[in-house]
matplotlib code that plots the C-alpha trace (Angstrom):
import matplotlib.pyplot as plt

x = [138.2, 138.9, 136.1, 136.5, 134.6, 132.8, 133.5, 131.1, 128.5, 129.2, 132.8, 135.5, 139.1, 138.0, 138.3, 141.8, 142.9, 141.3, 143.1, 146.4, 145.9, 145.1, 148.2, 150.4, 149.0, 149.6, 153.2, 153.8, 152.3, 154.4, 157.6, 156.8, 156.3, 159.6, 161.4, 159.9, 161.1, 164.6, 164.7, 163.7, 166.5, 169.0, 168.1, 168.4, 171.8, 173.0, 171.9, 173.7, 176.9, 176.7, 176.7, 179.7, 181.5, 180.9, 182.3, 185.3, 186.1, 185.9, 188.3, 190.6, 190.8, 191.5, 194.2, 195.7, 195.8, 197.5, 200.0, 200.8, 201.5, 203.6, 205.6, 206.2, 207.4, 209.7, 211.1, 211.8, 213.8, 211.4, 212.8, 209.4, 207.8, 210.6, 210.2, 206.4, 206.8, 209.4, 207.1, 204.1, 206.2, 207.2, 203.5, 202.9, 201.2, 202.4, 202.4, 204.4, 202.2, 201.5, 203.5, 202.9, 204.4, 208.0, 208.8, 207.8, 210.1, 213.0, 212.5, 212.3]
y = [-46.4, -44.1, -42.9, -42.1, -39.2, -40.2, -38.0, -35.3, -36.2, -35.0, -34.1, -35.0, -34.1, -31.5, -28.6, -29.5, -30.1, -26.8, -24.9, -26.6, -25.7, -22.0, -21.8, -23.3, -20.9, -17.9, -19.1, -19.4, -16.0, -14.3, -16.0, -15.0, -11.4, -11.5, -12.9, -10.2, -7.5, -9.1, -9.2, -5.6, -4.6, -6.7, -5.0, -1.6, -2.5, -3.8, -0.6, 1.5, -0.6, -0.2, 3.5, 3.3, 1.1, 3.6, 6.4, 4.3, 3.5, 7.2, 8.1, 5.3, 6.5, 10.1, 8.8, 6.8, 9.8, 11.9, 9.1, 8.7, 12.4, 12.3, 9.4, 11.5, 14.3, 11.9, 10.6, 14.2, 14.6, 16.4, 15.8, 16.3, 13.7, 11.3, 11.7, 11.2, 8.1, 6.7, 7.3, 5.7, 2.6, 2.3, 2.2, -0.4, 1.7, 0.6, 3.6, 2.2, -0.8, 0.0, -2.5, -0.5, 2.7, 3.0, 5.5, 2.9, 0.3, 2.7, 3.6, 0.0]
z = [138.1, 135.4, 133.3, 129.7, 128.3, 125.2, 122.2, 121.5, 118.9, 115.4, 116.3, 113.8, 113.1, 110.5, 112.9, 114.0, 110.4, 109.3, 112.0, 111.1, 107.4, 108.3, 110.5, 107.7, 105.1, 107.4, 108.0, 104.3, 103.5, 106.2, 104.9, 101.4, 102.5, 104.3, 101.3, 99.0, 101.4, 101.6, 97.8, 97.5, 99.9, 98.0, 94.7, 96.3, 97.8, 94.4, 92.7, 95.2, 94.9, 91.1, 91.5, 93.9, 91.4, 88.6, 90.8, 91.8, 88.1, 87.3, 90.2, 89.2, 85.6, 86.8, 89.2, 86.4, 84.1, 86.8, 87.4, 83.7, 83.5, 86.6, 85.1, 82.0, 84.2, 86.1, 82.8, 81.8, 85.0, 87.3, 90.8, 92.5, 90.2, 90.8, 94.6, 94.3, 92.2, 94.6, 97.6, 95.8, 95.0, 98.6, 99.5, 96.9, 94.2, 90.7, 88.4, 85.4, 84.6, 81.0, 78.9, 75.6, 77.1, 75.9, 78.7, 81.2, 79.7, 79.6, 83.3, 84.5]

ax = plt.figure().add_subplot(projection="3d")
ax.plot(x, y, z, "-o")
ax.set_aspect("equal")
plt.show()
């Protein structure tokens, strides 16, 4: 003998749908805030990497200038420069990679 409880008078599904809609809106807003924060961090990271890339290009060009001068010294017969270039080549550093440099073509 189960008794069923009659629905309350004037009750409709409006309250449940309203609560569901509020929950969905709150979830979407919190996700949007999280995405905005993530985007800001990505932009900041990208900018810091751009700075590091600029610094690395500067160091690379300085290193290249030093190695070109060292290669010139080696071509002129400087034993220390020859030893340095030999050691760098053992470590996989290509110093004489300029195809337009006639000294590089003679030394190869």
